[in-house]
Structure formats: C-alpha cells, structure tokens
Residue, then its C-alpha position, 0 to 999 in steps of 0.5 A: m322703490d316699494r309702493l308704500a314709500a312711493l305713496e308717501i312721496f306722492v302725498r308729500v308732493v301734493d301737500t308741498g307742491s314741490f319735488s325739491a321740497v320732498a327730496r330735501y325732506q326724504q333726503i333723496g335726489q329730486p330725480a328719485v322723487s320724479k321717478a317714484i311719481v312716474q312709476l306710480e302713474e305707470w302702475l295705475g295707468v292714469s296721470l296723477l299730476m299736472r306739471s308746469t314750470r311753476s306748479l304741480v297740481p293733482t288731476e281729478a284721478g290724482r285727488i281721489f288717489y291722494e285721499r286714499a293714499k294718505r289714509t293708507i299711510e296713516e293706517a300703516h303708521e298707526a299699525v307700527l305704533a300699535a305694534r311698538g306699544s304705547a310706551h313710546g308715546l304719541s307723535g306727529k300731528l293731530r288735527v281736532s275741530t270743535s266749536v269756538c266756545f267749547g274749545r275756549l272754555h273746556v278743551i284749551p284750559n285742560l290741554s297742558s297735561f295731555l301735551a306734557e304726557h305726549p311731548d312729541l305730539e303736535i295738535e292743530f285746533v280748527l275752532d268753528d261753530r259749523h259742522l265741517d266736512l271732516v275728510n275735506e278739512g283733514i280733521d282727525v276727530s271732531l268734538r260736537m254737541g247735539a245731533m249728528p247731521d250725517s248718520n254715516m259718520t262714526a260718532r261716540r258719545i263721551a259726555e252728557g250735559r244739562r240745558i238750563v235757562v240763564a240770565t244775569p242778576a241785573y236782567l232779572q232785577r229789571h224784568g223779574t225772575p220767572t217762576s214757571p216756564s210759562d213766564l218765559v213768553s213775557h221775557q226777551a230771549v236771546i235765540y240761538t240759530p245753529g249753522g248760520g241759517g238753521e232753524p232758530w231754537t225757540s221751542w222747548t219742553f220743560r218737565k217737573a215730576t208729572a208736569e210738562v210745559s212746552v214754551v216758544l221763546r220770543g226774542r229780538v236778538k238771534m245768534t249763530a254762535a255760542e260766543g255771541l249768545r254768551e256775550a248777549v246774555n252777559s250784556n243783560m240783553g235777555l235770558a237764554v236756553s243754553s248748555e250749562w257748559n257754555f256758561s261755566p265761568e259765569l255760573r261759578s262766579g255768579k255773573v249769570v244765574e240759573v232760573l227755573q232750576d226745579w224744571a228739567l230740559p232735554l239733555t245735550n250730548l258731547s260726541a267724538v266724531y271721526p271721518t267717514g271710512r277712516l279708522a280712528s287713529t291712536k292719537a285721536r282715540a287717546f285725545v278723546s279718552f282724555v276729554e272724556q275723562y275730564m268732562g266726566a269728572m266735571n260736576s254741575v257748575s250751577p249752585a242752584h242746581e246743586a242745592a236742588s239736587a240735594a233737596g231731591v227735586g225732579q225725580a225722573d223715575e216718577r215722571d216715567t211711571q206717570r206717563g199720559r195722565r193729564a190732558a193738554s191745555v193751550d194758553g198763549g204760546v204755552v202748552h201744559r200737560g201731564a207727563r209725556s201726554s199724547a194730547t196736542g195743542i201747540s206743535s212743539s219741537n223738543k230739540e232733544s238731540r241738540 
C-alpha cells in the first residue's frame, strides 16, 4: 500500500476510532487497515495508537503525526482539484467559523446561492464570538472583525465597515438625542466586552473635519456577545457604539437609528483568517471570495449616513491636512482637540483595530 493511502487510513482511524468503520468506508478488509497502521509505525519507528478492546486512542506522537498527515491529505486533494480545474465544482466539507451575530445576519442569509453553485459541497459553521484555535478546532477559514490577536495567522482583509452610535427612538425620546460626542457621557451606554474577559470598549475618538473629541462611555450593562448588545439596545437600555453591520435590520426598518451621524469613528475590518502553517484550500478561497463580493456590494444601511454623505459631510482629506492645529482641552471625561493633535489630557484608547 502506498504511503498516501496509508496516511488516509490512519487519519480516518483517528477520526472514527474504529478499524472496522474505516474498512467499510475504504471497502477493504479490516486486516488491511490494521496492516497499514503497523507499516506506518514500523516506518516511523514510533507507536501511533494505543489499542484496547474498547477504543483506539492516538499516542502523543500519533496526535502530532495526525495533524500533519491530515494536512498532507488535504493538500494532495487540493492539488488534484486544481489540476482538474474548477469545472467540476467544489466538493467535500468546509468548516467555517464566525461570530454568532455576523453569521446570522450576513453569512447564512446569503448562503443559498453559494450552495446552489456547489451542490457537492457541505459547510459546517462554528458560530462563536470567541477567537477559536483554528488548528485544534479543525477550522478551514474564519471570518473575524477587528484586530488579529495572533500575528502569525494568515489573514486577508475582505471588507471595511463603519462604526456608529445607535439607539432606539424610544430611548432618545426619554433621554434626549446627543448632538455632540461630549453629550454621550451623560447617557447610559451598553458596553461591549470582547472575549468574555477582555477590556471593555469604552474609550472612543470621534472626528469631524478638523475637530477631534475623545469620550469615555459610561454604562451599567456590559455584554460579551454582539447578540446581547443588540438585544439590550433594542430593549431601550441605552445607546451603543457598534459596527453598522450588527444593526443592519434595525437601521433599515427604523427600529434603531444612528446618532451623531456627522461625526466619524474608526472603521472596522472584516478579515478572512486561515490556520497557521496551512495552505488555504480551494474551497476556503472560493467561499471567502463569495463573502467578499456580497459584502463589497453592501451599501450603508443607515438612512442618516446616506443623507450626510449626499451633503458632503466629513471630508477625510481635509482632516489629514489640518493635523496638529489645535491644542487639547479636558472636560469631565471628554477630550477636545484639533485634528490628530499630539496634545494630551485624558488617556484615550481609540481601538481603531477593533
């Protein structure tokens, strides 16, 4: 038996924990499966499996070999697909991770056309707001917003979105509508805390023309997931700074509105992230291109922003040329200054990469 076939048998044995299951799948006898594993162990000079009457468990060397063997098989399969060309379509299973909110609002509703184009492809979604270990979780590609915590990961930016301040009309009717960033300190904010134990996203810098204002939000309610943030805002608990993508349905319907639309916050990025040390599969690349295409075609969902854009509010070029013209002044949790001034008052974390 050739070594690539033996590698595939070993990987399937680890995945299923059964010689007989692999034999049935490969349509060979169970002794042939056992012999392939023994030959691999003799070739490597190490034991790959701990065998008992009830289970097959990989040894430490077996676990290490399993990851590399699985990668080798995947890359060999990708080489075959590349040689045959794309006319045959995509097949097999693609495992994708993204946040619950982004997946529910933007990936799943657009998925039908991609599946129709590739009828032999299966997609398994892992919806989790945490940044998962892609290798250990067997993820082919992850769609992530904001900064990448691990610089060794292979990432490509595929979309750019606005951050905005959102609130319900009912909340604004009761508490008033902010007309400048400094007004936010007198409002209850719903605070996003990423990863379950990360630093709360409370400090933000707003820009308009040559003006720059840094604000520290205050709020009694903190959320570790965007779905919770959405629900709290929709329930009139407070206003929030969020990606426009997180409130697309409500912004379109008017259930939630954008405030301070003539002020700009740092943008957020959507990136496709691939496991370290692995080539991006043809399936993963095709899926990412699909997401990039429909996200790139998405216009602003905020009527207020569309009106402001039509009026020509907030020219970035003008801000850049006016850098450093005004000194900073501090007032109760708010920093006012000229565009990108180096003057300091209150320490502010822009979180531009979030």
